[in-house]
C-alpha positions as CSV (number, residue, x, y, z in Angstrom):
1,M,17.8,-1.9,-44.2
2,S,18.8,-4.9,-46.3
3,D,18.6,-8.2,-44.4
4,Q,21.1,-9.9,-46.8
5,V,23.6,-12.3,-45.2
6,K,26.6,-13.8,-46.9
7,W,27.8,-17.0,-45.4
8,D,31.6,-17.3,-45.9
9,A,32.7,-20.5,-44.2
10,G,36.4,-19.6,-44.3
11,L,35.8,-16.3,-42.5
12,I,33.5,-18.0,-40.0
13,R,36.2,-20.5,-39.1
14,R,38.8,-17.8,-38.7
15,Y,36.7,-15.5,-36.5
16,D,34.4,-17.8,-34.6
17,K,35.4,-18.0,-31.0
18,P,33.6,-18.1,-27.6
19,G,32.1,-14.8,-26.5
20,P,29.1,-13.0,-25.1
21,R,25.8,-12.6,-26.8
22,Y,25.7,-9.0,-25.7
23,T,22.2,-9.0,-24.2
24,S,23.9,-6.5,-21.8
25,Y,27.2,-4.7,-21.4
26,P,28.9,-5.4,-19.1
27,S,27.8,-9.0,-19.4
28,P,26.8,-11.0,-16.3
29,A,30.2,-12.6,-16.3
30,Q,31.5,-9.2,-15.1
31,F,29.1,-9.1,-12.1
32,V,31.0,-9.1,-8.8
33,D,30.2,-9.8,-5.1
34,G,29.5,-6.9,-2.7
35,V,26.5,-5.2,-4.2
36,L,23.8,-4.3,-1.7
37,P,20.0,-4.1,-1.8
38,T,20.4,-0.4,-1.1
39,D,22.2,-0.1,-4.4
40,L,19.2,-1.4,-6.2
41,V,16.8,0.7,-4.2
42,T,18.8,3.9,-5.0
43,A,18.7,2.9,-8.7
44,L,15.0,2.3,-8.6
45,Q,14.3,5.6,-7.0
46,Q,16.4,7.4,-9.6
47,G,14.5,5.7,-12.3
48,G,11.3,6.7,-10.7
49,D,12.4,10.4,-10.4
50,A,13.1,10.3,-14.2
51,C,9.8,8.3,-14.7
52,R,11.6,5.9,-17.0
53,P,9.4,3.1,-18.5
54,L,9.7,-0.4,-17.1
55,S,10.3,-3.9,-18.4
56,L,9.5,-6.8,-16.0
57,Y,11.0,-10.3,-16.2
58,V,9.5,-12.9,-13.9
59,H,11.3,-16.3,-13.5
60,I,9.3,-19.4,-12.8
61,P,12.0,-22.1,-12.2
62,F,10.0,-25.3,-12.2
63,C,10.0,-28.1,-14.7
64,A,8.3,-31.5,-14.5
65,N,11.1,-33.1,-16.6
66,V,14.8,-32.4,-17.1
67,C,16.0,-31.6,-20.6
68,Y,19.7,-32.6,-20.7
69,Y,20.9,-29.6,-22.8
70,C,19.3,-26.9,-20.5
71,A,21.4,-24.2,-18.9
72,C,18.6,-22.3,-17.2
73,T,18.1,-22.0,-13.5
74,K,15.4,-24.7,-12.8
75,I,14.0,-27.1,-10.2
76,I,12.9,-30.5,-11.6
77,T,9.9,-31.8,-9.8
78,K,6.5,-33.3,-10.5
79,D,5.1,-32.0,-7.2
80,R,3.2,-28.9,-8.2
81,S,2.8,-27.9,-4.5
82,R,6.5,-27.0,-4.4
83,A,5.7,-23.8,-6.2
84,Q,3.7,-22.4,-3.3
85,P,6.7,-21.3,-1.0
86,Y,8.3,-19.8,-4.1
87,L,5.3,-17.8,-5.0
88,Q,5.0,-16.5,-1.5
89,A,8.6,-15.2,-1.8
90,L,8.0,-13.9,-5.3
91,N,4.9,-11.9,-4.0
92,R,7.0,-10.4,-1.3
93,E,9.7,-9.4,-3.8
94,I,7.0,-7.8,-6.0
95,E,5.8,-5.8,-3.0
96,M,9.2,-4.7,-1.9
97,I,10.4,-3.6,-5.3
98,S,7.2,-1.8,-6.3
99,A,7.4,0.3,-3.1
100,H,10.4,2.2,-4.5
101,L,8.8,3.0,-7.9
102,N,7.0,6.0,-9.3
103,P,3.3,4.9,-9.8
104,A,3.4,6.7,-13.2
105,Q,6.1,4.4,-14.6
106,R,4.4,2.2,-17.1
107,V,5.3,-1.4,-17.8
108,E,5.9,-1.5,-21.5
109,R,7.3,-5.0,-21.6
110,L,6.6,-8.1,-19.5
111,H,8.2,-11.5,-19.9
112,L,7.2,-14.7,-18.0
113,G,10.1,-17.2,-18.3
114,G,11.6,-20.2,-16.8
115,G,11.8,-23.1,-16.3
116,T,8.2,-23.7,-17.4
117,P,5.8,-20.9,-16.5
118,T,2.8,-23.2,-17.3
119,F,4.1,-25.5,-14.5
120,L,1.8,-23.2,-12.4
121,G,-1.9,-24.0,-12.3
122,H,-4.5,-21.6,-13.7
123,E,-5.4,-20.2,-10.4
124,D,-1.7,-19.5,-9.5
125,L,-1.2,-17.8,-12.9
126,R,-4.3,-15.6,-12.2
127,Q,-3.1,-14.7,-8.8
128,L,0.4,-13.9,-10.0
129,M,-0.9,-11.5,-12.7
130,T,-3.3,-9.9,-10.3
131,R,-0.4,-9.3,-7.9
132,L,1.6,-7.7,-10.7
133,R,-1.2,-5.5,-11.8
134,D,-1.9,-4.4,-8.2
135,C,1.8,-3.4,-7.6
136,F,2.9,-2.2,-11.1
137,N,1.4,0.1,-13.7
138,L,0.6,-2.4,-16.3
139,H,-1.3,-1.5,-19.5
140,E,-5.0,-2.5,-19.5
141,D,-5.2,-2.5,-23.2
142,D,-3.3,-4.7,-25.7
143,I,-0.7,-2.1,-26.8
144,A,2.3,-3.3,-24.7
145,D,4.5,-6.3,-25.4
146,Y,3.7,-9.0,-22.8
147,S,5.2,-12.4,-23.6
148,V,5.4,-15.8,-22.1
149,E,7.5,-18.9,-22.7
150,I,5.5,-22.1,-23.5
151,D,6.5,-25.7,-23.4
152,P,4.0,-27.3,-25.8
153,R,4.0,-30.5,-23.8
154,E,2.6,-28.5,-20.8
155,A,0.0,-26.3,-22.5
156,D,-3.4,-26.8,-24.2
157,W,-6.2,-24.6,-25.6
158,P,-7.6,-23.6,-22.2
159,T,-4.1,-22.6,-20.9
160,M,-3.4,-20.5,-24.1
161,G,-6.8,-18.9,-23.6
162,L,-6.1,-18.1,-20.0
163,L,-2.8,-16.5,-20.8
164,R,-4.4,-14.4,-23.5
165,E,-7.1,-13.3,-21.1
166,L,-4.4,-12.3,-18.6
167,G,-2.9,-9.9,-21.1
168,F,-0.1,-11.9,-22.9
169,N,0.1,-11.2,-26.6
170,H,3.4,-12.8,-27.6
171,A,4.2,-16.5,-27.1
172,S,7.5,-18.3,-27.5
173,F,7.4,-22.1,-28.0
174,G,10.3,-24.3,-27.0
175,V,10.8,-26.9,-29.7
176,Q,14.6,-27.3,-30.0
177,D,14.4,-30.2,-32.5
178,L,11.7,-32.4,-34.0
179,D,13.8,-35.5,-34.8
180,P,12.9,-38.3,-32.5
181,D,16.5,-39.6,-32.2
182,V,17.7,-36.2,-31.2
183,Q,14.8,-35.8,-28.7
184,R,15.7,-39.1,-27.1
185,A,19.4,-38.0,-26.7
186,I,18.3,-34.7,-24.9
187,N,15.4,-36.3,-23.0
188,R,12.7,-34.1,-24.5
189,L,10.1,-36.1,-26.4
190,Q,7.8,-33.6,-28.1
191,S,5.7,-34.4,-31.2
192,L,5.0,-32.0,-34.1
193,E,1.3,-32.4,-33.2
194,Q,1.8,-31.0,-29.7
195,T,3.5,-27.9,-31.1
196,Q,0.9,-27.5,-33.9
197,T,-1.9,-27.6,-31.3
198,V,-0.6,-24.7,-29.3
199,M,0.3,-22.8,-32.5
200,D,-3.3,-23.2,-33.7
201,A,-4.5,-21.9,-30.3
202,A,-2.3,-18.9,-30.5
203,R,-3.5,-18.0,-34.0
204,A,-7.2,-18.5,-33.1
205,L,-6.7,-16.4,-29.9
206,A,-5.1,-13.5,-31.8
207,Y,-1.6,-13.5,-30.2
208,R,0.3,-10.8,-32.0
209,S,3.3,-13.0,-32.6
210,V,4.6,-16.5,-32.1
211,N,8.3,-17.4,-31.8
212,I,9.8,-20.9,-32.0
213,D,13.1,-21.7,-30.4
214,L,15.4,-24.2,-32.0
215,I,18.9,-25.4,-31.0
216,Y,21.7,-26.5,-33.3
217,G,24.7,-28.5,-32.3
218,L,22.6,-31.0,-30.2
219,P,23.6,-34.7,-30.0
220,R,22.8,-36.9,-33.1
221,Q,21.9,-33.9,-35.2
222,T,22.9,-33.9,-38.9
223,P,22.5,-31.3,-41.6
224,D,19.7,-33.4,-43.1
225,S,17.8,-34.1,-39.9
226,F,17.9,-30.5,-38.8
227,A,16.8,-29.4,-42.3
228,R,13.7,-31.6,-41.9
229,T,13.0,-30.0,-38.5
230,L,13.3,-26.6,-40.0
231,A,11.1,-27.4,-43.0
232,A,8.4,-28.6,-40.6
233,V,8.7,-25.4,-38.5
234,I,8.6,-23.2,-41.5
235,E,5.4,-24.9,-42.6
236,M,3.9,-23.8,-39.3
237,N,4.7,-20.2,-40.3
238,P,5.8,-18.7,-36.9
239,D,6.2,-14.9,-36.9
240,R,9.7,-15.3,-35.4
241,L,12.2,-18.1,-35.1
242,T,15.3,-18.2,-33.0
243,L,18.3,-20.5,-33.6
244,Y,20.5,-21.0,-30.5
245,N,23.9,-22.6,-30.5
246,Y,24.2,-25.4,-28.0
247,A,26.9,-24.8,-25.4
248,H,28.2,-28.1,-24.0
249,L,29.4,-27.1,-20.5
250,P,28.9,-30.2,-18.3
251,D,31.1,-28.8,-15.5
252,L,28.7,-25.9,-15.1
253,F,25.4,-27.7,-15.9
254,L,25.2,-31.2,-14.5
255,P,22.4,-32.6,-16.7
256,Q,24.6,-32.1,-19.7
257,R,26.8,-34.9,-18.3
258,K,24.0,-37.2,-19.7
259,I,25.0,-36.1,-23.2
260,S,27.7,-38.2,-24.9
261,L,30.4,-36.0,-26.3
262,A,30.9,-38.5,-29.1
263,E,27.3,-37.8,-30.3
264,L,27.7,-34.1,-30.7
265,P,28.2,-32.8,-34.3
266,G,31.8,-31.6,-34.9
267,P,32.7,-28.0,-35.7
268,D,32.4,-28.5,-39.5
269,M,29.0,-30.3,-39.3
270,R,27.7,-27.7,-36.8
271,L,28.6,-24.9,-39.2
272,E,27.0,-26.8,-42.1
273,I,23.8,-27.1,-40.1
274,I,23.6,-23.4,-39.3
275,S,24.7,-22.2,-42.8
276,N,22.0,-24.4,-44.3
277,S,19.5,-23.0,-41.8
278,F,20.2,-19.4,-42.8
279,A,19.7,-20.3,-46.5
280,L,16.4,-22.2,-45.8
281,L,14.9,-19.4,-43.6
282,Q,15.8,-16.6,-46.0
283,S,14.5,-18.5,-49.0
284,A,11.2,-18.9,-47.0
285,G,11.0,-15.2,-46.6
286,Y,12.3,-14.7,-43.1
287,R,14.5,-11.7,-42.4
288,H,17.7,-12.1,-40.4
289,I,17.5,-9.7,-37.4
290,G,20.7,-10.8,-35.9
291,M,22.3,-13.4,-33.5
292,G,20.2,-16.3,-34.8
293,Q,16.9,-14.3,-34.6
294,F,14.7,-14.3,-37.7
295,A,11.3,-12.7,-38.3
296,L,8.8,-12.3,-41.1
297,P,8.8,-9.0,-42.9
298,D,5.6,-7.8,-41.3
299,D,6.6,-8.7,-37.7
300,S,7.3,-5.9,-35.3
301,L,11.0,-6.8,-35.0
302,S,11.5,-6.4,-38.7
303,N,9.7,-3.1,-38.6
304,A,11.8,-1.9,-35.6
305,Q,15.0,-2.8,-37.5
306,E,13.9,-0.9,-40.6
307,T,13.0,2.2,-38.5
308,G,16.0,2.2,-36.2
309,R,13.9,1.3,-33.1
310,L,15.4,-2.2,-32.6
311,N,17.0,-2.8,-29.2
312,R,18.6,-5.7,-27.4
313,G,18.3,-6.8,-23.8
314,F,18.2,-9.9,-21.7
315,Q,15.2,-11.3,-23.6
316,G,17.1,-10.9,-26.9
317,Y,16.0,-8.5,-29.6
318,I,13.1,-6.2,-28.8
319,A,11.1,-3.5,-30.6
320,G,11.1,-0.1,-28.9
321,G,13.3,2.1,-26.7
322,D,15.2,1.5,-23.5
323,C,13.3,0.5,-20.3
324,D,14.6,-0.1,-16.8
325,L,14.5,-3.9,-16.5
326,I,13.4,-5.3,-13.2
327,G,14.1,-9.0,-12.8
328,L,11.8,-10.9,-10.3
329,G,12.5,-14.4,-9.0
330,V,15.4,-16.7,-8.5
331,S,18.4,-15.9,-10.8
332,A,16.6,-13.0,-12.4
333,I,18.7,-10.1,-13.7
334,S,17.8,-6.4,-13.3
335,Q,19.3,-3.5,-15.3
336,V,18.1,-0.3,-13.7
337,G,19.9,2.8,-15.1
338,D,23.6,2.1,-14.7
339,F,23.2,-0.6,-12.1
340,H,23.0,-4.2,-13.1
341,C,22.4,-7.0,-10.6
342,R,21.3,-10.6,-10.3
343,N,19.2,-12.4,-7.7
344,S,20.6,-15.5,-6.0
345,C,20.5,-18.6,-8.2
346,D,19.8,-20.8,-5.1
347,I,16.1,-21.1,-4.5
348,K,16.5,-21.8,-0.8
349,R,18.6,-18.6,-0.3
350,Y,16.2,-16.7,-2.5
351,Q,13.2,-17.7,-0.4
352,Q,15.1,-17.2,2.9
353,S,16.1,-13.7,2.0
354,L,12.6,-12.7,1.0
355,G,11.2,-14.4,4.1
356,E,13.4,-12.1,6.1
357,R,12.2,-9.1,4.0
358,R,15.6,-8.7,2.3
359,L,16.0,-8.5,-1.4
360,A,17.8,-11.5,-2.7
361,L,20.7,-9.8,-4.6
362,Y,23.6,-12.0,-5.4
363,R,26.1,-10.2,-7.6
364,G,26.1,-7.0,-9.7
365,V,28.0,-4.1,-11.2
366,K,27.8,-0.4,-11.3
367,C,28.5,0.9,-14.8
368,T,31.3,3.3,-15.3
369,A,31.3,6.1,-17.9
370,D,33.4,3.8,-20.1
371,D,30.9,1.1,-19.8
372,R,28.1,3.4,-20.8
373,L,30.0,4.5,-23.9
374,R,30.9,1.0,-25.0
375,R,27.3,-0.2,-24.3
376,V,25.9,2.3,-26.8
377,V,28.6,1.4,-29.4
378,I,27.9,-2.4,-29.1
379,N,24.1,-1.9,-29.1
380,R,24.2,0.1,-32.3
381,L,26.3,-2.5,-34.1
382,M,24.1,-5.4,-32.8
383,C,20.8,-3.7,-33.7
384,R,21.6,-1.5,-36.8
385,Y,24.7,-3.1,-38.3
386,E,26.2,0.3,-38.5
387,L,27.8,3.1,-36.4
388,R,28.3,6.8,-37.2
389,F,31.3,8.1,-35.3
390,A,29.8,11.6,-35.2
391,D,26.8,10.3,-33.2
392,I,29.1,8.8,-30.5
393,E,31.4,11.8,-30.5
394,Q,28.6,14.2,-30.0
395,R,26.8,12.2,-27.4
396,F,29.9,11.4,-25.3
397,S,32.2,14.4,-26.1
398,I,35.1,12.2,-27.4
399,D,37.2,11.8,-30.5
400,F,36.3,8.3,-31.6
401,A,39.6,7.4,-33.3
402,T,41.6,8.6,-30.3
403,Y,39.3,6.9,-27.7
404,F,39.3,3.6,-29.5
405,V,42.8,3.7,-30.9
406,D,43.6,0.2,-29.5
407,C,40.7,-1.2,-31.6
408,L,41.8,0.2,-34.9
409,N,44.2,-2.5,-36.0
410,M,41.6,-5.3,-35.6
411,L,38.9,-3.1,-37.3
412,R,41.3,-2.5,-40.2
413,Q,41.9,-6.3,-40.5
414,M,38.1,-6.9,-40.4
415,H,37.8,-4.3,-43.2
416,R,40.4,-6.0,-45.3
417,D,38.7,-9.4,-44.7
418,G,35.3,-8.0,-45.9
419,L,33.5,-8.2,-42.5
420,I,33.0,-4.5,-42.2
421,R,33.4,-1.3,-44.2
422,L,35.6,1.1,-42.1
423,S,35.6,4.7,-43.2
424,E,36.3,8.1,-41.8
425,A,32.6,8.4,-41.0
426,G,31.9,5.1,-39.3
427,I,31.5,1.3,-39.5
428,S,29.1,-0.7,-41.6
429,I,28.8,-4.4,-41.1
430,L,28.8,-6.1,-44.5
431,P,26.8,-9.2,-45.4
432,A,29.7,-11.5,-44.6
433,G,30.1,-9.9,-41.2
434,R,26.5,-10.2,-40.1
435,P,26.7,-13.8,-38.8
436,L,29.8,-12.6,-36.8
437,V,28.3,-9.4,-35.4
438,A,29.0,-10.5,-31.8
439,R,32.7,-11.2,-32.8
440,I,32.9,-7.7,-34.2
441,C,31.4,-6.2,-31.1
442,M,34.0,-8.0,-29.0
443,V,36.6,-5.6,-30.4
444,F,35.0,-2.9,-28.3
445,D,34.6,-5.0,-25.2
446,A,37.0,-3.8,-22.5
447,Y,36.6,-7.0,-20.5
448,Q,37.7,-9.4,-23.2
449,H,41.3,-9.6,-22.1
450,Q,40.1,-11.1,-18.8
451,A,37.2,-13.2,-20.2
452,D,36.9,-16.8,-19.2
453,E,36.1,-18.4,-22.6
454,A,34.9,-21.6,-20.8
455,R,31.8,-19.6,-19.7
456,Y,30.7,-18.8,-23.3
457,T,29.5,-20.6,-26.4
458,Q,30.9,-19.9,-29.9
459,V,29.5,-16.7,-31.3
460,V,28.3,-18.6,-34.4
């Protein structure tokens, strides 16, 4: 598959609008009240009966310092002892969830996120991984994909060595921007040397891949300043690099009120920043996987895209097939079969629920037959940039044109505009449409007519 991308600023301006990133369908915005712990238990037992493989996400919500841009569920504290009641609740959740699984279900993917996972001390990290290995069927070799988010300000060589010893083989470093003026505006002072140190450690310790996260659209960013950041990151040669679009939603995320609206780059400058970034990364040899994700040609994500094994979930693009996702910790999301749910985002409620031996479910959704069909269509387009109607018709026993008749006018318009090639056989997303893949998928999203755009960032 060619990774070519054509950047057409006119088309971007016409089609760019707020929308989901389609890490799931339905998206969490469609989750509703009223789901019960028994709903999750039933889904887990059905997954166990089918012996479906597992993916675990573990949320560590603590950070020592607040980054003003952050939209994650987090607790800001320098008191490391505050993690202990949380870890007790997390251990109980691990115990309660694992009791409903088939011991033969293997954990093919594991992701430790936050917050700042390395807020935890070495002994706490050891105990957490021991607990996970006692309760879940984790691989003892290095074949599975076990990843961890790293704040380079909070990690050193011994920490990177410990995490490798505990089985982690993918690391994702939060950088966001290396310009000191931008860093001051977002309250995240982080030197290039700090990032280089943990990068050197990951290389020496044989992590299989390293990802670096950057954010465009931050206050005081300019095309030139972000190009310098990107050049420095490219020089470090990470295996993967992810560009996120900053969503300024101060009514939802209070720390963002510290950011001056006047200092944010305007829409034209933001698009110039991202278009320049695409060009720089591709000229440096990175392949565009999709949705701001880039990877070197020999990375497993590139290989998965070439071979049709690329998938997309709550941790973004992943290599390999579907797994039941079990989210552990405050705000964590699970996707088990056709049941999606989220834990409480309030740490006190989360800890109280587990203290009373009740799972801390907050909201969720049970997928309908229509949801299942649209989920496959959207995932194919997000991961393969193409869709064969016959595959969908055979799998779901439908006539594609009849089922999606209300989508055809918009698809024809996108065809005329050069975003897609629409034929009797299927849809191919053209180079000009690839930066807008999420916007193309929105055509098939049955919930878009009721979407609250204030909850989303722009798709580009």
